[in-house]
N, C-alpha and C positions, 0 to 999 in steps of 0.2 A: 694335796690333791683336791680337797674341797674348794680351796681358793682358786685353783686353776679352772675348775668347773664353773664356779660363780663368774669368773672373768669371761669364760667362753660364752656363757649364757647372756651376759650383759652385752658382750660384743655382738652376738647374734641379733639381740633385740635392737641394738643401735643400727646395725646394717639393714634390718627389716624396716625400721623407721625411715631411714634414708631412702630406701627403695620405694616406700610408700609415698614419700614426699616427691620423689622424681616422677612417679606414675601420675600423681595428682597434678603435678606441674605440666606434664605432657598433655593430659586431658584438658586442663584449663587453657593451655596454649592452642590446642586444636579447636576447642569451643570458641575461642576468641576469633580465630581465623575463619571458621565456618560461619560465625555470626556476621563478620565483616563482609564475607562473600555474599551472604544472603541479603544483607542490607544494600550492598551495591547493586545486586540484581533487581531488587525492588525499586531502587532509585532510577535505574535505567528504564525499567518497564513503565514506571510512573511518568517519566519524561516523554517516552514514546506515546503513551496513552494521552497525556496532556496535549501533545502536538496534534494528535488525531482529533481530539475533542475541539481544539482550536480551529482546525480547518473545517470541521463539520458544523461549526457555528456560523459559517459564512453564507450569505445570500446574495445572489447577483442583483444588479439594478432592475432586472426584469422580473424579480421575485422567485427565482429558482434556487432552492436550498441545496447546498453541497451535500447535506445530510441525506437527501433523497437517494444519493448514489453510494451510501455507506457500504463498504465491503468491495467496492469496485477493484481494489488491488488484487483480489483473488478471482475475478470473473474470467470466464473463458475467452480466449482470443478468437476474434472473428476474422481479422485480416491484418495486413501491415502495408505500409507505404513509405516512400521517402521522397524528399525534395532535394535535388542535387546540392550537396554541401551546405544545406540549410537546416533541415530537420528530418529526424527519423520518427515514424509514427507507428504505434500499435493500437489497433482498435479492438476493444473488448465489449462484451454485452452481458446483461444480467440474465438470469435463468429464463425469464419469459421471452426475451429476445432470442436466445439460443434455441429454445424449444421451437419457436416459430420458424427460424431459419431451417432447422432440421425437418420441419414439416413441409418445406417448400416455399415459404413466404420469402420474398414477394413474387417469385417466379410463377407461382400458381395463380396469380391475380388477386390474392388475398392481402389485406393490409396487416401490419403488425398489430398485435392486441394492445389494448390499453395497459399502461404500466410497463411497456417495453422501455428499456434504457440502454444507451450505448455511450461509451466514453472513448475519445481519441486521446491517447497519451503521447506526448511529444517531447523528444529529447534533442538537444543539440548534438551533432555527431562529432566523432574524432576518429582519426586513422589509427587502427590498431598497431601497436608497436611489438606485439607478441606473435600474431599470426604469421605464418610463413608465406602468406599471399596478401594482396591488397584488399583490405576490407574496412568499411566504416562501422563503428560500434557506438552505442549510446554513451554520451559523456555526461552532460548536466541536464537533469530534468527541467523542463521549461513550462509546460502548460497541460491542463486537462480541459478538453473541449467536450461538453456534455450535451446529450439530447434525451428528452423523455417524452413519451407518448401520453397525452392527456387531452383528449378532444374537447372536454368541457372548458379547460383553462386556456387552450390555444386553438380556438376554432378558425382563426384567420390564417394560420400557417400549417394547414394540413394536419392539425392535431399535435404537432411537435413543438416543444419548447426548447430553446437553445441557451447555453451560457458558457462562459469561459472563466476558468480559475487559473491565475498565473502563479508560478512557483519561483521564489527567490532563493537560490542556493546559499547565498551568503548568510541570510537570516534563518534559513530553514523553514520559512513560512509561506503559506498560500495567501493570496488576496483575490477578491472578486474583481474581474476586469471592469473598470468604470464605464467602458463603452459596450459592455455585454448586455444588450437588451434581449428579451425573450425570443425575438425574431432575428437575432444577429446572424444566424447561419442560413436563414430561409432563402435569401436571395441566391445563394450558391446552390442550395439543395433543390430548388425548383427545376433544375436541369434534369433531375431524376425523379420527377413527380410520379411517373408511371411505376416506379419501384418503391413507392411510398417514401420518397425523399431520402432513401439510403443509398449511398454510393457503393459501399463495399459489400460484396457477397460473402457468404460463409465459405471460406476456402477449403478445398479438399485437403485432408490430412491422413 
């Protein structure tokens, strides 16, 4: 009887040890997977951050830094436009610009305040293959056309500076357009000089 009890206790201890090893193995496996996922997330985030840092290091030939427009990806939409079969455009503005629009500028005869910024984001279009109707949607991002109000720096162009930053989808990188002088858009925008050189109004929504 004593021998059977001793054997039973020994067997029970062996089973407990095996169960403990299994539990530890599962925890270790989970830890390895969790660590791998965390490392991958950090690498992806770092790559995205590095890319943003890269584009924000650019300066146009006319001296306009892309970093002046940091955060434009999340700015409020002012309006949109399209050129048939060529480009789809979304115009966004920084908080100073949006606040001025909502206050009635430029329709009230007042100019946009210093520090106002606007960005025209441009995509090459494609015909949607999913919508049940004919519609063009953005395909490849192509360009960011930027404007900033700084009368001290740009007195000859109504206080506005202009620049273009091109995007190459193949490399995933932006470059400053080599022909983009600080007055590159002024020739076109003089047509709306009475509206403080801004074509697009803040559309009703």
